[in-house]
Structure formats: C-alpha cells, structure tokens
N, C-alpha and C positions, 0 to 999 in steps of 0.2 A: 504494500500500500504506500502510495506517495505521501510524504509528510507535508500536509498543507498548513501546518502551524506556522504563523509568522514568527520571524526571529525575535526573541525577547531582547529588549534594549537594556543595557546595563547603565543605571543612573545612580551614582553615589550620592548619599545625602549631603546637604550643605552643612558647614560648620556654623555654630552660633545659634542654631534653632533650639528652642526649649519645648519639645513636645511633651505631652502628658506622660505620666508614669506608665500608662498602658501602651502608649506609642513606643516608649523606650523599651518596654518588654518585648514588643513585637519585633524590634530591631534584632533581638536575639533569637529569631525563629530557628535558625540552623542549630544553635546551641541547645535550645529547648527540645527540638526534635531528637538531637543526638542523645540527650540525657534520658528522654522518654523511651527511646528505643533500646536503652541499655537493658540487658537481660534482667528480669525481676521475677521473684517467686511470689505467687499469690498464695499466701497461707490459707489454710482452711478457716472458714468463718470470716473472710476478709473480702471486701469489694474495693477495687481500685478505680476511682472515678477521675476522668479527665474533664476539666472545665475551662471555660474562657471567662474573662473578667466582665461578663455581661450576661444578663438573662437569669433564668430561674435557678440554674445550678449554683451560681455564685451566691445567690440569696439563700439557697438551701444550706450551703456550706457556712455562711456567716451566722445563720440562726441556730445551727446545731441541732435542728429537729430530726434530721435523718439518723444521726447517731442514736438518738432516743428511740426512734421507730424501729431500729434494727437490733436494739438490745435484747428483746425477747427471742430473737433468732440467734443470739450469740455471735453477731457479725460486727466486725469493726470496719471503719471506713478510712481509706487512705486517699487523699486528694492530690492531684497533680495538675498544675496550671499549664495551659498551652496558649500561644499567641493567636492561633487561628485554627480553623477546622482541618485543613490538610495534614499538618503534623500530628494532630490528635488522632486522625483516622489511621495514619501510619503506625502510631503506637498501639492502637486497638488491634490492627491486623497482626502486629508483631507479638501480641500477647502481653504487652507492657501495662495496659489498662484493661479493665473489664467493661466499662460503661462510659459513655460520653455523649456530647451533643455537637451537632454541626448543621450547617445550612444544606441547601439542595445539592450542590455539586460535589462536595467531598465524599459523600457516601457512594456516589456513582463511580468515582475513580477507585474507591476502596473495594467495592464489589467486583470491579473488573480485575483487581489484583488478587482477591481472595473470595472464594464462595462461602466462607464462614461468617461474613458480615451479617448482622441481623438488625433490621429496623424494629424497634420495640414500641415506639410511640411518636407522636408529632404534636407540635403546637399549631394553632391556626395561622393562616397566611397573614403576613405583615408587609404588604408590598411597598408601603411608603417608607419602610425602614432601610431601604437601600436605594442608591441613585447614582447617576452619572453627573458629576459636577464639572463646571467650567468656571474660570475666573469671572468676576463680576463685569469686567470690561472686555471680555472675549468677543471676537467677531462670530464665534460659533453660535448659531441661533436655532439650529435644527439638527436632528440626528444625521441627516444627509450631509451636513457640513463637516462631519467627522472624517470624511474621505481624505486620506493622505495625512491625517493628523496622528499625534502620538497619544495614546490612551493608557493610563496606568491602571493596573488591577492586580490583585493577589491571585495568582494562577491556581485554578482548581477550587476556589472559594465560591461562596454563594453568588457573588457578583459576576462570576464568569458566565452564569446562566443569563443574567440580565444583559450582559454585553452581547452574547450570541443573539438573544431575542431582539435587542434594540437594533442591531445591524440588519437582521431579517426585516424588521418593520420599515427600516429606511431603504430597503432594496439594495443594500451594500453587501458585497461578498465579504466573507470573514477576513480575507487578506487585504481588504481595502483600507484598513486602519493598522497603524503600527502599534503593536501591543508591547508595553513595557511591564514585564512581570515583576512587581515590586511588593514587598511586605508593606503593611500600612505605614510604618514609621518612615521608610524610605520614600514611599509614594507621597506622603504628606510633605516631606522636605522638597521633593522634585516639583510638586504642584505649587508650593509657595514661591519657589524661585523661578517658576516659569519654564522648567525643563521639560514638562509635559503639557499637552494642551487640554487634557481632560483626565478625570479620575473617577473610577467606579469604586464606590466604597459603601460600607454599611454603618449603621448606628452602633455605638455612640460616636465613632469617628466622624460620621456624616454630620451630626448636629454640631460637633466641635468645630469642624471645618467651616460650616456655614456661619457660625458665630464669629470665628477668628478672622476669616478672610472675606466674608460677604459673598462667598461663591454662589453661583446660580445653579439650580437644579435643571439640567437639560432634559432629563427623563428619570422618573423613578420606576419602581416595579409595577405600578398600576397598569393593568392591561398587558403587561409583558411577562412578569415573573411573580409567582405567589410569595416568594421569600419565606418559606416555612423553616422552622427549626425542628430538627429530628433528634430523637434520643436513640442511641445505637449501642449494640453489644456485639458479641460474637457467639457462634453456635455452641462452642464448648461451655461457655458460661451460662447461657440461657438453658441449655439442656441439664446442666449439673445443679443449677441454683435458681430455678424459676420463681421460687417463693421470695428470694432476695430481690430479683428484678421487679416483681410485682410490688414489693414493699417500697422500693425506690420510686416507682411510678406513682404510688399512692401518696408518698411524701411530696413529690413534685406537684401533684394535684392540689394538695393542701396549701403549699406556698403560692401556687398560682392564684388560688381563690383569695388568699390574703392580699397578694400584691395588686390584684385588680381593683380593690377598693381602698388602697392606701398608697396612692401615687407619690405623695410627698415623702412618706416614710421610706418607700423604696428608693427614691432618688437620694435621700440622705444616707441610707445604708450603702448604696452603690458608689456614691461619691468618695467614700473612704477607701473602698477597694479599688476603684478604677482610677482615681486621681483626676477626675473631671468634675467641675463644679456642679452642684445639684441642679441649678436652673437649666444648664445645658442638658443634663441627663433627663430633666423633666420633659424637654422637647422630644428627645429620643423615645422616652417611655410612652409618650402620647401616640407613638406610631407602632408600639409593640402590642402583640395580642397574646392572651393567656387562655388556656383551657386544654391541658394535655389530654390526648385521647389516642386510642388505637388508630392505625392507618385505615382509612376507608377506601372504597374503590376509586373515588375521585382523586385522592392524594396519590395512590399508587399509579393511576393513569398519568397524572402530571409528572411524576418522577420518571415514568417510562418514556415520556416525550423528551425529557432532558437527556436521558441515556441515549435515545435514538439519535437526537441531534448531535451529541458529542461524538458518537460513533460515526455518523455520516461525515463529520468534519475531520475524521482521522485522529481525534484526540484520545480515543480509547483503543487499547490493543485488541479488544474483542467485544462483541455485543453482550449486553447483560439483560437479564429479565428480572426486573425489580421485584415482582411478586414472589420470586423464589427466596428472597431475603427477608420477607415479612414474618415476624414472630407473633404468635397468638398467645395471650396470657392463659394459663391453665384453666382458670375459672371461666373464661370465655369459651374455651374448647368444650368444657363440660356443659355450658349453656347450649352450645350449638348441637350437642348430642342429646339434649333434652334431659340431662342428668340434674339432680338437685343435690345440695350439700347440707 
C-alpha cells in the first residue's frame, strides 16, 4: 500500500513561553510513554489506571471515591498520568495499565495493533470540545482556505478525526494540507509564534488558547466529529476481573452525576490538577458532556466510520471491526439472556 500520509513537519518550541503545567507535561510525551511502557507487574487485587489531566478520571482520582468503592473487593488502585491518548493506548496494549480513557482515534490505532483492546464504556458526544483554531488576524476564513497551509495536530489523537472530516467537508484531499504532528505543548508554542497556520486541539487547551491569544475557531466538531470519550481495557483484564471493571464504571457514573450539577466545584478541583485557571476551565467544562454508558449501536457505527476512513487513507496497517472490541458488563449479559440475580 502506498503511504499517503503527508510528511510530518518538525517544529521546535520557542524559548521564553510559559505554558501551563499540563502543557509542560505534554512536552514530555516521549518520556511518559517510555516510562509507561516499562514492564510492570499487576499484582492480584490491583487495577492500574491511566488518566489524563482532564475529565472524569482525574476527578475520580482526586476525590478518592474509587479506592473506597473497591475496598470490598480487596482491590487497590495505582494511577499513572499520560499527556494524551496515544501513549496511554500504547501502555494499555503493552500491559502496563489495565484501564484508561481516550478520544475517538487512539482506540482505532490501538485495535489495529492488538485484538485484545476492549471498549468498556463511553461518555456522550462533546463536539464543541475540540476545534481547528487560526490566529485572530489570519486570512484563513474557511476550511477550503487550509489548502497548502500548515496545520498542527497531535497524531492519532481525537482531533485527527476532526481534521480528516473537516478536509472531507471542504472537498480537500488529505494531502492538500501540510500536517505538523506536534504534542500540545509544542503545537501551542508553534501556533503562538506563527510557525503554523492552524491548530487542531481539544479542551482545556482549546479554551486556554482562545483566552490567551484571541484565536478564532475555524471549525469545531459540530456536524463533523462527535468527540466522544471512551473508557478502555484489554481482554485479559476484563475476562479475569469483570467485577472490578464494573465497579470502576459505577464509580465513574457517580462522579459524572456529581460533576454535572457542580460546574464551579469541578472547575476549582481541576484547576489545581491541571494548572489552568478555573474561569478558563469553566468555559471548557461548558462544552463537556457527562453520562457514562455502554456503547450503543450508534456509537459503534460512528467508530467504525472512523476506522474505515483511516484505513482508506492508509493510516492503519489493516482494517478493524470495532464491534469485535466491545465488552459487555456481566450483569448486562445476564439481562440479555433473561436471567435474574
């Protein structure tokens, strides 16, 4: 198969910028991935969870409610932080973590690399939580104006889906835009100094960039990409410890229910962990959706469209069937068989 992926541009970050603590953490993507992929032993009664500094898992970690929920099962929790979804999925495939979350694209690449990936649940779509930004004084006014321009994005992340769909909408071939594959910290620096023409990014980076630079949203995910958050594990863990996975999902559901009605408190809690002021996080949280649930047919169909598009562009080594990786909670399997408990 001919590689149709545009050559990634190498853009070093400029000196003197003071990105947020989370942006600085993202700059260490390679180091974090290397540490996460280091062989690790999952002791009996332990779940190793990979998280990013945004969303329900970081809230769950901060509140300590998961540890309490797992005490009756004699299960301890080990938390590992990741700067984005792709390295987290690499760690999951390598057996370095047992559970984690990521957007739409990372699980597609992870499933292509390993048949053991398991989707265990999803949050509702949050299409306004990701966008393609341009500088406030940019001459770029439409997606079609991206032709020949340089667009920064984190390769294999949720915004990779947005970029593919945006180019399709504009009638532009995938190679009509020069893609600069940069982690958020480097992309932020390149965007600020004008080394790239546009930046595809997700919240809370998105809200921070809008506030700091006055950047314009050229297009967000509305009508293009759902921007779902998925919870993922791998077959060996879901088969061996289904009750632990179920307990984690129940705890996520509880923190989701709390977060939905306490936006100010959520912003205050996340501000300490993320290093972004609460007012900016408040903007990002206003675009977030809560209500963890099993994957339904529509969600699986949307993910399959992503997988098919990536394979058609030559970005996947082989086709994947998303439905093969969907896990069903034991209690739901019993319900489907008409059993009672």
